C-alpha positions as CSV (number, residue, x, y, z in Angstrom):
1,M,0.1,0.2,0.2
2,V,1.2,3.5,-0.8
3,N,0.3,6.5,1.3
4,I,-0.7,9.6,-0.4
5,V,-1.4,12.7,1.6
6,S,-1.6,16.8,1.0
7,I,-1.3,19.5,3.2
8,N,-1.5,23.0,3.1
9,A,1.6,24.0,5.4
10,T,1.1,28.0,5.5
11,G,4.9,28.1,5.4
12,L,7.8,25.5,6.6
13,R,10.8,27.8,6.2
14,D,11.2,27.5,10.4
15,V,13.4,24.6,10.2
16,T,12.2,23.0,13.6
17,K,8.7,23.0,12.2
18,F,10.0,21.3,9.0
19,Q,11.9,18.6,11.3
20,N,8.6,18.2,13.1
21,F,6.5,17.6,10.1
22,T,8.9,15.3,8.5
23,E,8.7,13.1,12.1
24,Y,5.0,13.1,11.7
25,C,5.1,12.1,7.9
26,S,7.5,9.5,8.8
27,E,5.8,8.1,11.8
28,N,2.6,7.8,10.4
29,Y,4.0,5.9,7.3
30,F,3.2,8.5,4.6
31,D,5.1,7.8,1.2
32,I,4.0,10.8,-1.0
33,V,3.4,14.0,0.9
34,G,1.9,16.8,-1.6
35,I,3.0,20.5,0.4
36,Q,1.3,23.7,-0.7
37,E,2.8,27.0,0.8
38,T,6.1,25.9,1.6
39,F,7.1,29.5,1.1
40,W,10.8,28.1,0.4
41,D,13.1,30.0,-1.6
42,D,16.1,27.5,-3.2
43,D,18.6,29.0,-0.2
44,I,16.7,27.0,2.2
45,I,16.5,23.4,0.6
46,P,20.2,22.5,1.8
47,N,19.1,23.5,5.5
48,I,16.0,21.1,5.5
49,E,16.9,18.2,3.1
50,N,19.1,16.2,5.8
51,F,15.5,16.2,8.0
52,W,13.7,13.8,5.3
53,E,14.8,10.4,4.4
54,G,14.0,10.3,0.9
55,K,13.6,12.7,-1.7
56,I,12.3,16.1,-2.0
57,Y,10.9,17.5,-5.0
58,F,10.0,21.1,-5.0
59,C,8.8,24.1,-7.3
60,N,9.4,27.6,-5.1
61,G,7.7,30.5,-5.8
62,V,9.3,34.1,-6.3
63,N,7.4,36.0,-3.3
64,L,7.4,33.4,-0.7
65,R,4.0,33.2,-0.5
66,Q,3.9,30.1,-2.9
67,G,5.7,27.1,-3.0
68,V,4.8,23.6,-3.6
69,S,6.9,20.3,-3.1
70,F,6.7,16.4,-2.6
71,L,8.2,14.5,0.1
72,V,8.9,11.2,-1.4
73,S,9.5,8.4,1.1
74,K,12.9,6.3,1.0
75,R,10.6,3.2,0.3
76,V,9.2,4.4,-3.0
77,Q,11.8,7.0,-4.0
78,N,13.0,4.9,-7.0
79,Q,9.3,4.7,-8.2
80,V,9.3,8.6,-8.5
81,S,10.5,11.2,-11.4
82,E,9.8,14.6,-11.3
83,V,7.8,15.1,-14.7
84,Q,7.1,19.4,-14.8
85,S,6.4,22.3,-12.5
86,F,5.8,25.5,-13.1
87,D,5.4,29.2,-11.5
88,G,5.8,27.8,-8.3
89,R,2.3,26.9,-7.9
90,C,2.5,23.5,-9.5
91,I,4.6,20.4,-9.3
92,H,3.9,17.0,-11.2
93,I,5.7,13.9,-10.4
94,S,5.3,10.3,-11.9
95,F,4.7,7.4,-9.6
96,I,5.5,3.9,-11.1
97,Q,3.7,0.8,-9.5
98,D,3.6,-2.8,-11.1
99,D,4.4,-1.4,-14.3
100,N,1.5,1.1,-13.9
101,A,2.4,4.7,-14.2
102,I,0.3,7.1,-11.7
103,D,0.9,11.1,-12.4
104,I,0.4,12.8,-9.0
105,I,-0.1,16.7,-9.3
106,N,0.2,19.1,-6.6
107,C,-1.1,22.6,-7.0
108,Y,-1.6,25.7,-5.1
109,V,-4.3,27.7,-6.9
110,P,-4.0,32.0,-7.0
111,N,-7.3,33.4,-4.8
112,I,-8.2,35.8,-7.4
113,M,-10.7,34.7,-10.0
114,Q,-9.1,35.5,-13.2
115,E,-6.0,34.2,-12.1
116,K,-7.2,31.3,-10.8
117,I,-8.8,30.8,-14.7
118,K,-5.5,30.9,-16.1
119,F,-4.2,29.1,-14.0
120,F,-6.4,25.8,-14.6
121,E,-6.3,26.9,-18.4
122,K,-2.2,26.5,-18.2
123,L,-2.2,23.2,-15.9
124,A,-4.7,21.9,-18.5
125,S,-3.0,22.6,-21.5
126,K,0.4,21.3,-19.7
127,M,-1.0,18.2,-18.6
128,A,-0.3,15.0,-20.4
129,N,-2.7,12.4,-21.3
130,S,-2.6,9.7,-18.9
131,E,-5.0,7.0,-17.6
132,N,-4.2,7.7,-14.1
133,I,-3.8,11.1,-12.8
134,I,-4.3,12.4,-9.5
135,L,-5.0,15.8,-8.4
136,L,-4.3,17.1,-5.2
137,G,-3.5,20.6,-3.1
138,D,-5.1,23.8,-2.3
139,M,-7.4,24.7,-5.3
140,N,-8.9,27.9,-3.6
141,T,-12.1,26.4,-5.2
142,S,-14.9,24.7,-3.4
143,L,-16.6,21.7,-5.5
144,S,-19.4,21.4,-3.0
145,N,-20.8,22.8,0.5
146,L,-18.7,19.9,2.2
147,D,-15.6,22.1,1.2
148,R,-17.0,25.3,2.8
149,C,-17.5,25.8,6.7
150,G,-19.4,28.7,8.5
151,K,-21.7,30.9,6.5
152,T,-19.4,30.7,3.5
153,E,-21.9,29.5,0.5
154,H,-20.5,27.2,-2.1
155,T,-20.7,28.8,-6.0
156,Q,-20.6,27.7,-9.1
157,D,-18.1,30.3,-10.5
158,K,-15.6,30.5,-13.5
159,A,-13.3,28.9,-11.6
160,Y,-15.2,25.8,-10.4
161,K,-16.7,25.4,-14.0
162,E,-12.9,25.3,-15.4
163,L,-12.0,23.2,-12.6
164,T,-14.4,20.6,-12.9
165,N,-14.3,20.7,-16.7
166,M,-10.6,19.9,-16.3
167,C,-11.5,17.0,-14.3
168,F,-13.9,15.7,-16.7
169,R,-11.8,15.9,-19.6
170,K,-9.1,14.5,-18.4
171,H,-10.3,12.0,-15.9
172,I,-8.7,13.4,-13.0
173,L,-9.4,12.1,-9.9
174,N,-9.4,15.1,-7.4
175,L,-8.7,14.6,-4.1
176,S,-11.0,17.1,-2.2
177,K,-13.3,16.7,0.5
178,T,-16.1,16.2,-2.0
179,C,-14.5,13.9,-4.2
180,I,-13.2,11.7,-1.6
181,I,-16.4,11.3,0.3
182,N,-18.1,10.4,-3.1
183,I,-15.6,8.0,-4.6
184,I,-13.6,6.9,-0.9
185,L,-13.9,3.2,-2.5
186,S,-12.1,4.3,-5.7
187,V,-9.3,5.8,-4.0
188,T,-8.7,3.2,-1.5
189,T,-8.6,0.8,-4.6
190,L,-6.2,3.0,-6.4
191,L,-3.9,4.0,-3.6
192,S,-3.7,0.7,-2.0
193,I,-1.6,-0.8,-4.9
């Protein structure tokens, strides 16, 4: 079984916080960890690499409010390769298990509506046709009321439509709260390879 998780860290520049985070990931046997909002730059990578037993793939942002990464455990690191990354907001890896390629894409989508739409369009244009795609991360777009809390309402705005259309066209498994509840059995089957 391969354990794939996603978290918006809202900053992992503090070495102690990163060390605690990696210990938690190791203790819980997480094999592939998608992280959004790392706030990393190229200078911090040498300071944190020693705290993770495995491979770190990263795509740093330019304003320290972005950044996405994957922590890949030592157990599966030889089965993973980086495919592409862009804009400090998206990183794409390929995971091979039993001769099956699974594309895993980790995103931190902008908050501003027009930027969201442009991001989803760019992502769709860069995405290869694949039978097994997992999209995870912080989409900054709700897919249903389950993705909202308090008095905030879910709306089917342009970003929602662009995201759902892309997922439909590309046959993407989007690991959001909504999809997890709707297809938990499929996810369990897929991720328990």
